[in-house]
N, C-alpha and C positions, 0 to 999 in steps of 0.2 A: 504494499500500499504506500502511495507517494505521500510525502509530508506536504502540508498545506501552510504556507506562511501567513501569519496574521499581522495586519497592520497596526503596529503598536502605537501610532499616532492618534489613532481613535480613543485610547486610554489615556492619552496625555492632554486631552482637552480639558479646559478649566471646569466644565460642567460635569465632568465624570470623575469618579474616584475609582482607581484601579482595583482596590480590595472589594469594593461593593460590587463592581462588574464581575469579578471572579466568582465571588459567592452566589450572585444571581444566576450566571451561566451555570455553575455547577448544580445548583438546585433545580434549575429548568432541565438539565440534562438527566438528573435522577427522575424527574417527572416523566420525561419522554421515555425512559428506559422502562419505568413501571408500566406505562401504557403499552409499550412493546411486548413486555413479559405478559401481560394479560391477554392481549390479542393472540399471541402465540399459543399459550395454554388453551385458549378457547378453541382455536382451530385444530390443535392436536388433539384435544379431548373429543371433538367431533369425529375425528378420523379413528381413534381408538375404539369409539362406541360402535362405528360402522363395522370395524374389522373383528371385533369381539363377537358380533352377532353372526358373522359369517363362519366362524369357527376355525379360521386359518390362524396358524401360529408361524409367523416369519420372524427372524431375527431382525431384518431390515425391512421396514415398510416403505415402499416407494413414494407413497403419497406423503408421508411424514418427512422423507428426504427431501421432496420437492419444496415443502414448506420451509424446511430449515435453510435450504440453499436460497430461497427467496428473501428470508429474514437477513441472511448474511450479506446479501448484495445491497441491502438499504444503507443509507448514510448512518454513521454512528450518532449516538444521542449528543455527544460533545460537540461534534461538528454542526449538527442542527440548531443546538443552543447557541453557539458562538455566531452562527449565521443570523439567527434571531435578534442577537445583541448587536451585532454591528450593523444590522439594517434598521435598528431602533424599532423593532417590533416587540421587544422584550421590555417589559416594564415591571417595576417592583415598588412596594410601599413598605412603610416601617410599621411595626406593631406598635400599638398604643401600650404605654407603660401601666400596668395595673397598680391601683393604689393599695397599699398595705391595708389589711382588714383593721377597722377600728374597733376599739374595745366598747363592749356593751356597758351601759350604765349599770352599776352594781345595786341600785335602789330595789329592783324587783327581787333580787336575792335576799336582801334585808327584810322585805316584807314577808316573804316565806317563812324565815326564821322566827318572825313574831307570832305568826298564826300557830306554830307548832308548839 
């Protein structure tokens, strides 16, 4: 597989943070990879159900091999995520910081002790 150079000037722009871009691209690549895994498992599962019904036992299933080769030819999730990032199709947002839980007034607890 040939190496694809990445234009580093994209990351040196004033409106970009290199570390944020790397984290966003890696998380997007993981999302893409999970989607591919789910699709692959669903397609293989459909084939195994069909072959089990026929009663044939082969070590190599030609249909499963075709699907595997098809998925190998696809672009890698990292390449897809970097492509989305460099074409400005990938956006991200920051999580809101959660406030620490506040202490509940202790007056109700004092009232329970008085009743007892």
